[in-house]
C-alpha positions in Angstrom: -67.9 -31.0 -54.0 -65.8 -34.1 -54.7 -63.9 -35.5 -51.8 -61.1 -38.0 -51.9 -59.3 -39.6 -49.0 -55.7 -40.7 -49.6 -53.4 -42.9 -47.5 -50.1 -41.2 -46.7 -46.8 -42.4 -48.0 -45.2 -45.1 -45.8 -42.4 -42.7 -44.9 -45.0 -40.2 -43.5 -47.2 -42.7 -41.8 -46.0 -41.9 -38.3 -46.8 -38.2 -38.8 -49.7 -37.9 -41.2 -53.0 -39.6 -40.3 -54.7 -39.1 -43.6 -54.9 -36.7 -46.7 -58.1 -35.2 -48.0 -58.6 -33.6 -51.4 -61.7 -31.5 -52.0 -62.6 -30.1 -55.4 -65.5 -28.1 -56.7 -66.0 -26.5 -60.1 -68.2 -23.7 -58.7 -69.2 -22.7 -55.2 -71.6 -19.9 -54.7 -70.3 -16.5 -53.5 -70.2 -16.3 -49.7 -69.7 -20.0 -49.1 -67.7 -21.0 -46.1 -66.2 -24.4 -45.3 -66.0 -25.1 -41.5 -63.0 -26.8 -39.9 -64.3 -28.1 -36.6 -62.4 -29.7 -33.8 -61.2 -33.2 -34.5 -58.1 -33.5 -32.4 -55.8 -33.3 -35.5 -53.7 -30.3 -36.6 -53.4 -29.9 -40.3 -51.5 -28.4 -43.2 -53.8 -27.1 -45.9 -53.2 -25.8 -49.4 -56.2 -23.8 -50.6 -56.9 -22.6 -54.1 -60.2 -20.6 -54.5 -61.7 -17.6 -56.1 -62.9 -16.1 -52.9 -63.1 -12.3 -52.8 -61.5 -12.4 -49.3 -57.7 -12.6 -48.8 -56.6 -16.2 -48.7 -53.4 -17.7 -47.2 -52.8 -20.5 -49.7 -50.5 -22.6 -47.5 -51.4 -22.8 -43.9 -50.6 -24.8 -40.7 -53.6 -25.1 -38.4 -52.9 -26.0 -34.8 -55.4 -27.7 -32.6 -58.7 -25.8 -33.0 -61.3 -25.8 -30.3 -63.5 -23.1 -31.9 -64.6 -23.7 -35.5 -62.6 -22.1 -38.3 -64.5 -20.8 -41.3 -62.7 -21.0 -44.6 -64.1 -18.6 -47.2 -64.4 -20.4 -50.5 -66.2 -19.6 -53.8 -65.9 -20.3 -57.5 -63.5 -23.1 -58.6 -62.0 -24.5 -55.4 -59.4 -27.0 -54.4 -58.2 -27.9 -50.9 -55.5 -30.4 -50.1 -55.4 -31.1 -46.3 -52.8 -33.2 -44.6 -54.2 -34.2 -41.2 -51.5 -34.8 -38.7 -51.4 -37.0 -35.6 -52.1 -34.9 -32.5 -48.7 -35.3 -31.0 -46.6 -34.4 -34.0 -46.6 -30.5 -34.1 -43.5 -29.9 -32.0 -41.5 -32.7 -33.6 -42.3 -31.5 -37.2 -42.2 -27.7 -36.8 -40.3 -27.1 -33.6 -42.9 -24.9 -32.0 -44.7 -25.6 -28.7 -48.2 -26.9 -29.8 -49.8 -24.7 -27.2 -48.7 -21.6 -29.1 -50.7 -22.8 -32.2 -54.0 -23.6 -30.5 -56.9 -22.0 -32.3 -54.4 -20.3 -34.6 -53.2 -20.6 -38.1 -49.7 -19.9 -39.6 -48.8 -19.1 -43.2 -45.9 -21.5 -43.6 -44.9 -20.5 -47.1 -42.0 -18.4 -45.8 -40.7 -21.0 -43.4 -38.2 -23.7 -44.2 -38.3 -25.9 -46.1 -41.3 -24.4 -47.9 -39.5 -21.2 -48.7 -36.4 -22.9 -50.2 -38.7 -25.2 -52.3 -40.8 -22.2 -53.5 -43.6 -24.5 -52.4 -46.5 -22.0 -52.6 -45.4 -20.8 -56.0 -45.1 -24.3 -57.3 -48.4 -25.4 -55.9 -50.2 -22.4 -57.4 -48.7 -23.2 -60.8 -49.0 -26.9 -60.8 -51.3 -28.1 -63.6 -53.0 -31.0 -61.8 -54.0 -32.3 -58.3 -51.6 -35.2 -58.7 -48.7 -32.9 -59.1 -49.8 -30.8 -56.2 -49.9 -33.9 -54.0 -46.4 -34.8 -55.2 -45.2 -31.4 -54.1 -46.8 -31.6 -50.7 -45.4 -35.1 -50.2 -41.9 -33.8 -51.1 -42.4 -31.0 -48.5 -43.3 -33.4 -45.7 -40.5 -35.7 -46.7 -38.1 -32.8 -46.2 -39.6 -32.1 -42.8 -38.8 -35.6 -41.6 -35.4 -35.9 -43.3 -32.5 -36.5 -43.0 -33.4 -37.9 -39.6 -36.9 -38.6 -38.3 -38.0 -36.0 -35.7 -38.3 -37.5 -32.2 -42.0 -38.1 -31.3 -43.0 -38.2 -27.7 -43.8 -41.8 -27.0 -45.6 -41.1 -23.7 -47.9 -38.6 -25.4 -48.4 -40.9 -28.4 -49.5 -43.6 -25.9 -51.8 -41.2 -24.0 -53.5 -39.9 -27.2 -54.1 -43.4 -28.5 -55.5 -44.5 -25.2 -57.9 -41.5 -25.1 -58.9 -42.1 -28.7 -59.6 -45.8 -28.2 -62.0 -44.9 -25.4 -63.6 -42.0 -27.5 -62.6 -39.6 -24.9 -64.8 -41.2 -22.2 -61.8 -42.1 -20.0 -60.8 -40.7 -16.6 -57.5 -38.9 -17.0 -56.4 -40.4 -13.7 -56.3 -43.8 -15.6 -53.9 -42.2 -18.2 -51.7 -40.8 -15.4 -51.5 -44.2 -13.8 -50.6 -46.0 -17.0 -47.7 -43.5 -17.6 -46.7 -43.2 -13.9 -46.9 -39.4 -14.1 -48.5 -36.7 -12.0 -51.5 -34.7 -13.2 -49.3 -31.6 -13.7 -46.7 -33.6 -15.7 -49.4 -35.0 -18.0 -50.8 -31.5 -18.5 -47.4 -30.1 -19.4 -46.7 -32.9 -21.9 -50.0 -32.3 -23.6 -49.6 -28.5 -23.8 -46.2 -29.0 -25.4 -46.9 -31.7 -27.9 -50.8 -31.6 -28.4 -51.7 -28.0 -27.7 -54.6 -28.6 -25.3 -55.0 -30.2 -21.9 -55.7 -34.0 -21.7 -59.2 -33.2 -20.5 -59.9 -30.9 -23.5 -58.4 -33.5 -25.9 -60.7 -36.1 -24.4 -63.7 -33.8 -24.9 -62.8 -33.3 -28.5 -62.4 -37.1 -29.1 -65.8 -37.7 -27.3 -67.5 -35.1 -29.5 -66.0 -36.4 -32.7 -67.1 -39.9 -32.0 -70.6 -38.8 -31.2 -70.7 -36.6 -34.4 -69.6 -39.4 -36.6 -72.3 -41.7 -35.3 -75.0 -39.0 -35.6 -73.9 -38.2 -39.1 -74.0 -41.9 -40.0 -77.5 -42.4 -38.7 -79.0 -39.2 -39.9 -79.0 -37.5 -36.4 -81.7 -39.8 -35.0 -81.8 -41.1 -31.5 -79.7 -38.2 -30.1 -80.4 -39.3 -26.5 -79.1 -42.8 -27.2 -75.9 -41.5 -28.9 -75.3 -39.1 -25.9 -75.6 -42.0 -23.5 -73.4 -44.3 -25.6 -70.6 -41.7 -25.8 -70.5 -40.9 -22.1 -72.6 -37.7 -22.0 -74.9 -37.4 -18.9 -77.9 -36.6 -21.1 -78.9 -35.1 -24.5 -78.5 -31.6 -23.2 -74.8 -32.2 -22.5 -74.3 -33.4 -26.0 -76.0 -30.3 -27.4 -73.8 -28.1 -25.2 -70.7 -29.9 -26.7 -72.1 -29.2 -30.2 -72.3 -25.5 -29.3 -68.8 -25.4 -27.9 -67.2 -27.1 -30.9 -69.3 -26.0 -33.9 -71.1 -22.9 -32.6 -74.4 -24.6 -33.6 -76.9 -27.0 -32.2 -77.0 -30.5 -33.7 -80.1 -29.6 -35.8 -78.6 -26.4 -36.9 -75.4 -28.3 -37.9 -77.4 -30.9 -39.8 -79.2 -28.1 -41.7 -76.0 -26.4 -42.5 -74.4 -29.7 -43.7 -77.5 -30.4 -45.8 -77.5 -26.9 -47.4 -73.7 -27.1 -48.2 -73.2 -27.5 -51.9 -72.3 -31.1 -52.8 
């Protein structure tokens, strides 16, 4: 599977973290592509020959549990990963309503008026599909830029910078808000509690380091990222992937490249 990372247009840079394009000419029957918790909601266009029903244009809220996308045969995915605080500003829904859920957005505006799904399915090249997706997001943020919650932006950046290993009391003190106020802000704009968001950031940082070093020195990685011991890191893996670290490594190794 070929993977390409793309920098968003400057006009979208406050809303879209990064864009990923995945392409494969042939994936075996029964292949699933896991979407695991990363703290980023996403909009995904999927084109695949899977025998299962496929929603081609989907908004994914914050996911805590892993989501398995059925893919097979010739496959293309274009995923726009959003910053964690942008869901309500872009789509008008409380982020909490979308947690661990996906929504077919092809019939919502402006996608419906653009006939976005139809155009994406008929576009002859990945470049043209990217242009269509960019046009969709540009309409979402036009004619005025949706208001982003600056306190939540500050809080999510602060938690990310500490890879989740940060007492939430520190965040409250920096924002001069109560625990309950911070909780409500996160539920509205991020979709999960500050503590859960911190756990996702902590897990993602540990996973990236383990992936980079071939899953060696698990105890050292656990300690470095604020886990009490290796067993707590393994528990986080089970929570966010449904697998142990070694099971995850084997699944990643077995996945067609």
